[in-house]
N, C-alpha and C positions, 0 to 999 in steps of 0.2 A: 276500399278492397274488404271483403268479407274474409276473415280469416279463422280457420279452426286450428287450435293449438293442442297437440296431444302432450301429455305430461305438463299441463299448464300450471298445476300447483307445486311442480318440482322445483330444484334447484335453478336449473336453466330457465325453464318456463316461467317461473315467478318473476323472472327479469324481463323476459321476451314479451309477455303480455303487456306491461305497463309501457314498454317502450313502442309497441305498436299502438296502443291507445293513445299515447301523447302525439303520435304523427297522424291521427285521424282515422286509423282503421277500425272497422267493425270485428270486434273479436270475440270468438266463442271458444271457451276452454272445456275440452273434455275432461270430465271428473269421474272417476270409478267409485268414490265413496261420498257421503254427505259432508264429511269433513273437508275434502278436497273442494267440493262444490262451494262450500262457504269461502274457502280461500280464494276461489276463483272470482266470486262475486265481491269480496273485499278488494280484490286487485282493480275491479271495475269493469270486468268482462262478463259476458253471458256464460252461464254455466250449463253444459249439457251433460247429463248423467250417462255414463257408458263406460265400456271397457275395450281396449283394443283386442282382447280376446274374442269379443263378440263382433264378427267380421260383417254380419249383416247389418248391424248397428252402426259400424264405423262407416260403411258405405253410404248409409243414409245421411249420417252427419257430414260426410265429405261431399255429397251430391248438393248440399245446401250452401256452399262456400265457394268463393273463387279460389281460394289458396289453403294449402294445409301446411303448417309447420310440424314436423312430426319428430317430437323428442322423447316420446314415451319408449321405454326399454325396460327389460327384465334385468336390471342391475343387481337383483339378489342372485340371479343365475350366475351373472359374471363373478360375483364375490365367491360363489361356491366353485368357481371352475368350470361351470356348464357353459362354456362359451358357445358350442355348436348348437346346442339346443335353443339358446337365447337367440342367436342368429336364424335358426330355421323359424321360430316364431315370429320373428320381425319381418322375414321375406313374405309370409303369409299377410302381414299387415300392409306391407308395401304394395303387394299385388291388389288388395281390396281396395286401398286408397287410389291406386291408379284406375282401376274399373270405373270409380266414381267420378273421377277428375277428367277422364279422356274425352267423353262426349263434347264438353264445353272448352276444352283446351286450358283446363286449370293449372295451377302451379302446385308442385310437391317439392318441399324443401326438407330434405333428409340429411342424416348424418353419415359421413363417408368421405373417402379419398381415393381417387383414382390412381394408378401407378403414374410415377413422375420421371423415370429415366434415372434417378439417383439411387445407386444400388443399396445403400444402408437404408434409406426410407422405404424402398419398395420391398426390402426383406421383411420390414415391420407391417407394411400393409398385407402382404401376401399370408403372413403368418396369422392375422387376425381373421377368425372366421366371419367377422362382421363384413370383410369385403365381399362376400358373396351376396350381402345385402344391397352393397354398393353398385354390384353390377346388375341387380335386379332394378333398381331405382332407375339408373342410368338408361337401361333399355327401355323404359316408359316413353322416352323422347319420340321413339319411332310410332307411338300410338297418339302422338299429339299433345302429350303432358309436357308442360314446361318444367323441367326438372333441374333442381339445384341442389349442390351439395356443400354441407359445411364441415370441414375437417377441424373437428374439435379437439384441441390438445388433451393430454391425459391430465395435466393440472389446470382444472378450472376452479378458482379459489375466491372466497368473498365470505362474508359473514351469513350468506344463505347456504354454505357448503355443509351438508351433515353428513354425507355418506361418500364423499369422492375420496381420491387418492390420498390426500392430506390427513383427513380424519382417520382413515385406516391405518396409515403410518404411525399416526400418534396413538392410536389404541394399541397397535402392537408394541411399540415403545413402552407404553405404561405398564403393559402385562410384562415384558420382557425384562424391563429395568435397563435397557440400553436401546439407543437409537442407532438401527443398523442399516448398512448399505452393503451392496455386494461388490466384492473384490476392491478395487481402489476406489469406487464411486465416482469414477470419471464418466459415466454414462450421462447423457443428457435428455432432458425432458422438457419438451416445450410447455408453455403455461400462457394462460389468460385469466384476466378478472372478469367474473360474471357479467358485470354490467357493459364492459368493453364488447364482450361476445354478444351480448344482447343487441346492442347498436349495430354490430355487423349483420345480424339477422335481418333487422329492419331494412338496413342499406342494400342488402343482397336481394331481399324480397322486392323492393320497389326498383332496383336498377340493373341487377345481373341477367345477362342473357341466358337463355336456355342452355344447359350443359356445363354450366360454370361450377368449378369448384373454388370455394372461398375458404382461404387458409386462416384459421381462428386464432393463431398463437399471437399474443403481444410480445412474449419472450421466445426467440426461437429456440433456446435450449438452456435450461439451468442444471448445474450438476447434481446427481443424487446426493453426493457426499455433502454438497453445500445445504441441502434441504436437511439432511440427516442432522448435520451438525447444528443448525438453527433449532430444530425440534429438540435436540438434546439438551441445548442451552436453556430452552423454556421449561423442559421437565427437569432439568437439573440430574440428568442421566448422561453417561459417556456416549459418544457416538463410535460404534466398532464397526469394523469389516467382517462381514459374514461370508465364508468361502461358498462359492457357487454352488457346490454339491450339498450345502445345508440350508440352501435358500428356502426350499419348500418347508423343511423343518422348522425354520425360524419364523418365515412369514406366512405360513399356510398356503391357501390357495392363491395369495397375493405374490407368493414368490416367483410365479410366472412372469410376472410383469417386471421385476426388479432389474432384469438384464437389459431391458428395452435401451436403446441408444440411438437417438434420432434427433434431427433439428427440424424447424418447420418455419420457413421464410414467410413473411407476410408482405413483402413489397408489392407484389403484382397485385395482390387483394386490395390492398391500401389504395394504389393508384386508380383501380377498375371502378371502385365505389366510393372513393373519398372518406375511407375510414380513418378515424384519428383516435387511437386509443388514449385514454387519459386517466386511467385508475392505477393504483400502486400494482408494482411487481409482486412475486410469490414470496420472496424473503421479507420484503416490506410488510407484506400482509400477515405473514406469520408474526413478525415483531408487534402488530398492532394488538396481539393478545386474544382476539376473540376464540381463536381456535383452542386455547387452553383453559377456558372458563368453565366451571362446572365439572 
């Protein structure tokens, strides 16, 4: 299969590209800079210069492949708290990709999660502006696009992780001199190792039927307090409770995420595509030390 990967040089993309190549797929990585293009080539894929903001260029790139794994996203906007703007831009990207893939019944693999019937989880899904992107992507099935969703957990961790939730929390703890959590810290965050998630992308692309949502958590839920305590231990700072009304003051824009509390079960996904996660959990990965070097 000839596959275009957006965000190919990024945290998750840099693991997905070699996973697809090892399985014999022909991979094209969209690269918005020469530095990214070099990274994509070093991974072994074909680099195609372009940016998801260039919708005409994106349509041309997608028309030349059988499938698109869409990972690029404006994470800088997310960290600034501009969630709605980031989602609106991504809706335009998804529409452009769908227009290019529909004539030949191509596959579009995006990030998202449809409502589940679990009230706690559905509240989190509904509160995320990115759910609008999910709706846009799933609607493409009516136009003949094979649509697949991957529910990426908030904690995707490995030595590739430079700007995710863990580096963000570690940076805040370094600056504040304490490792914080909101309330009693009993909130749960699902987690997955980057390499396990990359394997799921390959298996889903190869096997999952259109309309499938693949749940990418290898750990259904790790408590925020446990994470904060582990970070505090490595930084030699205390882990402390931050009142909910002070979350934004302490955590900045990231404070909006600190009260999230949900779990993500992977049993159905594992059974569907034969996914067998094999890499360390988030606390063990923190103990490996790579997050605290430099």
